[in-house]
C-alpha positions in Angstrom: -37.3 -8.4 35.0 -40.0 -6.4 36.9 -43.6 -7.5 36.9 -45.9 -4.8 36.3 -48.8 -7.0 37.4 -47.2 -7.5 40.9 -46.6 -3.8 41.2 -50.2 -2.8 40.3 -51.5 -5.5 42.8 -49.4 -3.9 45.5 -50.7 -0.6 44.7 -54.3 -1.8 44.9 -53.5 -3.6 48.3 -52.4 -0.5 50.0 -54.5 2.1 48.1 -57.1 2.5 50.9 -54.5 3.5 53.5 -52.1 5.8 51.6 -52.5 9.3 50.1 -51.9 9.8 46.4 -49.7 12.7 46.8 -49.6 15.7 44.6 -47.1 16.6 41.9 -46.6 20.0 40.6 -44.2 22.1 38.4 -41.9 24.6 39.8 -41.5 27.6 37.6 -38.5 29.0 39.6 -36.6 25.7 39.4 -37.5 25.1 35.7 -36.0 28.5 34.9 -32.9 27.8 36.9 -32.3 24.3 35.7 -33.3 25.0 32.1 -35.9 22.0 32.0 -39.4 21.3 33.2 -38.8 20.6 36.9 -41.6 18.9 39.0 -41.8 18.1 42.6 -43.5 14.9 43.7 -44.7 16.1 47.2 -44.4 12.7 49.0 -43.8 14.5 52.2 -47.7 14.8 52.4 -47.8 10.9 52.6 -49.2 9.3 55.7 -46.5 9.4 58.4 -44.7 12.1 56.5 -42.7 9.9 54.1 -42.9 7.1 51.5 -42.2 4.4 54.2 -46.0 3.9 54.7 -46.3 2.3 51.2 -43.8 -0.4 51.6 -44.5 -1.2 55.2 -48.2 -1.6 54.4 -47.5 -3.9 51.5 -45.2 -5.9 53.6 -47.6 -6.4 56.5 -50.5 -7.1 54.3 -48.8 -9.9 52.6 -47.7 -11.6 55.8 -49.4 -14.7 57.4 -51.7 -14.2 60.3 -49.7 -16.4 62.6 -46.7 -14.1 61.9 -48.8 -10.9 62.5 -50.1 -12.5 65.9 -46.3 -12.5 67.2 -45.9 -8.9 66.5 -43.4 -7.1 64.1 -40.2 -5.2 64.8 -37.7 -3.2 62.8 -34.9 -0.7 63.6 -35.0 2.7 62.2 -33.8 6.4 62.7 -37.5 7.5 62.4 -39.3 7.2 59.1 -39.4 3.6 58.8 -40.3 3.5 62.5 -43.3 5.6 61.8 -44.2 3.6 58.8 -44.2 0.3 60.6 -46.2 1.6 63.5 -48.9 3.1 61.2 -49.1 -0.2 59.2 -49.2 -2.3 62.3 -51.9 -0.1 63.8 -54.2 -0.6 60.7 -53.6 -4.3 60.4 -54.2 -4.7 64.3 -50.7 -6.1 65.4 -48.1 -4.7 67.7 -45.0 -3.0 66.5 -41.7 -2.7 68.3 -39.0 -0.2 66.9 -35.4 -0.1 68.1 -34.1 3.6 67.4 -30.8 5.0 68.0 -30.3 7.2 71.3 -29.7 10.3 68.9 -33.0 9.7 66.9 -35.1 12.9 66.3 -37.5 13.5 69.2 -40.2 14.4 66.7 -39.9 11.0 65.0 -39.8 9.2 68.4 -42.9 11.0 69.5 -44.7 10.3 66.2 -43.8 6.7 66.2 -45.3 6.3 69.8 -48.3 8.3 68.6 -49.1 5.6 65.9 -49.0 2.9 68.7 -45.4 1.8 68.4 -43.3 0.6 71.2 -40.0 2.4 70.9 -36.7 1.0 72.3 -33.9 3.7 72.4 -30.6 2.0 72.2 -27.2 2.5 70.4 -24.9 5.3 69.4 -25.0 4.2 65.8 -27.2 2.2 63.5 -25.1 -1.1 63.9 -25.7 -1.1 67.7 -29.4 -0.3 67.3 -29.7 -3.2 64.7 -28.0 -5.5 67.3 -30.5 -4.7 69.9 -33.3 -5.1 67.4 -32.1 -8.6 66.8 -31.8 -9.3 70.5 -35.4 -8.4 70.9 -36.4 -10.7 68.0 -34.7 -13.7 69.8 -36.1 -12.8 73.2 -39.7 -12.0 72.3 -40.3 -14.0 69.2 -41.2 -10.8 67.1 -41.0 -11.1 63.4 -38.3 -8.8 61.9 -39.4 -6.6 59.1 -36.6 -4.9 57.2 -36.8 -1.1 57.0 -35.5 -1.2 53.3 -33.9 -4.5 52.2 -36.8 -6.3 51.0 -38.6 -6.9 47.6 -42.0 -6.7 48.9 -41.3 -3.4 50.5 -39.9 -2.0 47.2 -43.0 -3.3 45.4 -45.1 -1.1 47.9 -42.8 1.9 47.2 -43.2 1.3 43.5 -46.7 2.8 43.8 -44.9 6.2 44.1 -43.2 5.6 40.8 -46.5 4.6 39.2 -48.1 7.8 40.2 -45.2 9.8 38.9 -45.6 8.2 35.4 -49.3 8.7 35.5 -48.8 12.5 36.2 -45.7 12.9 34.0 -45.9 10.3 31.2 -43.2 11.9 29.1 -40.6 11.5 32.0 -37.0 12.4 31.2 -35.5 11.8 34.7 -36.2 11.3 38.3 -34.0 12.3 41.3 -34.5 10.6 44.6 -32.7 10.1 47.9 -30.6 7.0 48.5 -30.2 5.3 51.8 -30.6 1.6 52.0 -32.0 1.7 48.6 -35.6 0.8 49.1 -37.2 4.0 47.6 -35.0 4.0 44.5 -35.3 0.3 44.0 -39.2 0.8 44.0 -39.0 3.8 41.7 -36.8 1.8 39.3 -39.2 -1.2 39.4 -42.2 1.0 38.5 -40.4 2.8 35.6 -38.8 -0.2 34.0 -41.9 -2.4 34.3 -43.8 0.3 32.7 -41.2 0.4 29.7 -40.0 3.9 30.8 -36.5 4.7 29.7 -36.3 7.8 32.1 -32.8 8.4 33.7 -32.7 7.7 37.5 -30.4 9.5 39.8 -29.8 8.9 43.3 -28.6 11.4 45.9 -26.9 10.7 49.3 -25.1 12.8 51.8 -21.3 12.8 51.9 -21.4 12.1 55.5 -23.5 8.8 54.8 -22.3 7.2 51.6 -23.3 3.5 51.9 -24.6 3.3 48.2 -21.4 4.9 47.0 -19.1 2.6 48.9 -21.2 -0.4 48.0 -21.0 0.4 44.3 -17.3 0.9 44.6 -16.8 -2.4 46.5 -19.2 -4.3 44.3 -21.2 -5.5 47.4 -22.8 -4.1 50.5 -20.2 -2.7 52.9 -20.8 -1.5 56.4 -20.1 2.3 56.8 -19.8 4.5 59.9 -21.9 7.6 59.2 -21.3 11.1 60.3 -24.2 13.2 61.8 -26.2 14.3 58.8 -29.2 16.6 58.2 -30.4 13.7 56.1 -30.7 11.1 58.8 -33.3 9.3 56.7 -30.5 8.5 54.3 -28.0 7.2 56.9 -28.3 3.5 57.3 -25.1 1.3 58.1 -25.3 -0.7 54.9 -27.1 -0.8 51.5 -29.6 -3.4 50.9 -28.6 -6.8 49.4 -31.9 -6.7 47.5 -31.5 -3.2 46.5 -27.9 -3.0 45.3 -28.4 -5.0 42.1 -31.2 -2.7 41.1 -29.1 0.5 42.0 -26.2 -1.0 39.9 -28.4 -1.8 36.9 -30.8 1.2 36.9 -29.4 4.1 38.7 -27.1 6.3 36.2 -25.4 8.1 39.0 -25.3 8.4 42.8 -24.6 12.1 43.6 -23.0 13.0 46.8 -24.2 16.2 48.5 -22.7 18.4 51.3 -24.5 19.4 54.4 -24.6 23.0 53.2 -26.2 21.9 49.9 -28.7 20.0 51.8 -29.4 23.0 54.0 -29.8 25.3 51.1 -32.3 22.9 49.5 -34.4 22.8 52.8 -34.6 26.6 52.6 -35.3 26.8 49.0 -38.2 24.3 49.3 -39.6 26.3 52.3 -39.3 29.7 51.0 -40.0 29.2 47.1 -42.3 26.1 47.2 -43.8 26.4 50.7 -42.8 22.8 51.5 -41.1 21.9 54.8 -38.9 19.0 53.9 -36.5 17.1 56.1 -32.9 16.7 54.9 -33.6 13.3 53.2 -36.6 14.8 51.5 -34.6 17.9 50.2 -31.6 15.9 49.1 -32.8 15.3 45.4 -33.0 19.0 45.0 -29.5 19.5 46.3 -28.3 16.7 44.1 -29.9 18.0 41.0 -28.5 21.6 41.6 -25.0 20.1 42.1 -25.1 18.4 38.8 -26.6 21.0 36.5 -24.5 19.7 33.5 -26.6 16.5 32.8 -27.8 17.6 29.3 -31.4 18.1 29.8 -33.2 20.0 27.1 -35.8 22.8 27.8 -38.8 20.4 27.0 -37.4 17.6 29.2 -39.5 16.8 32.3 -37.6 16.1 35.4 -39.2 14.9 38.8 -37.7 15.5 42.1 -39.1 12.9 44.8 -39.4 15.1 47.9 -40.1 12.0 50.2 -39.8 13.2 53.8 -41.2 16.0 56.0 -40.3 14.9 59.5 -38.0 17.6 60.7 -37.5 18.6 64.2 -38.1 22.4 64.9 -34.7 22.6 66.6 -33.0 21.3 63.6 -35.0 23.5 61.4 -34.0 26.5 63.4 -30.3 25.6 62.8 -30.9 25.5 59.1 -32.8 28.8 58.8 -31.0 32.1 58.7 -31.0 34.2 61.6 -33.1 37.3 61.1 -31.2 40.6 61.4 -31.9 42.6 64.5 -34.4 45.5 63.9 
């Protein structure tokens, strides 16, 4: 079903422009969870998230006449930075529609990579509508932020790296928003004949994958304000849902407190400053401790985002006592 040759070609296509991010074992988490727990530190990727992988593969496979028109997407922030970064490398203009409540840090970073930012909408649906208006008015080429096979083939490079570093992989946990990341990881694992279990994690306040699986089709959801804003699209991807349904064993819902605790743990014990979407896999694994892993099993947490506002971080960290 999944073509390893295509995934390897995508990896070679983007190799010069992405970082091969580190993977390391956490002794503390291994002791706590009763198995070998590894962290794939994808928050050290270009633009601070995995989005650079897929966006580069997407743009590098586009026709020149398309690239000359310029590209556009809508995003809360990480895909925005990924598209702006890829467009700067390739030499085309990038326009990104972002919701009015988008993280100031992500807005600034997107502009820093050369992207034109349009702030519009109180929710993702309104932002998407504005994005489509810009496509019609300016002739820009719409690049999905997650619902695209070529994007997922770029993201699959992350999965291939995980298998190289942990060939005897028992399971991987990753965040689910629209499904592009988990789709790419699943492609890589199954194309490589890995039978590792795959778990997705999403916030209780943004459960588009959960609702889509329940309905048997993508359904639009209204999300609450979550620490894991990178996992809060309005609808799961049509191209992603079949992969989620076939390959993901369980989608685990986590609370805001669980996400905050995971952010604090990664910072204090692993010295990793993850955003909510990046910390969600740890939150999900800790919630589901009864998954039957043996002491010798190797489990990887894909920590895939490091773009967190200092103001939001201040709200997560405990207030120090007065001296």
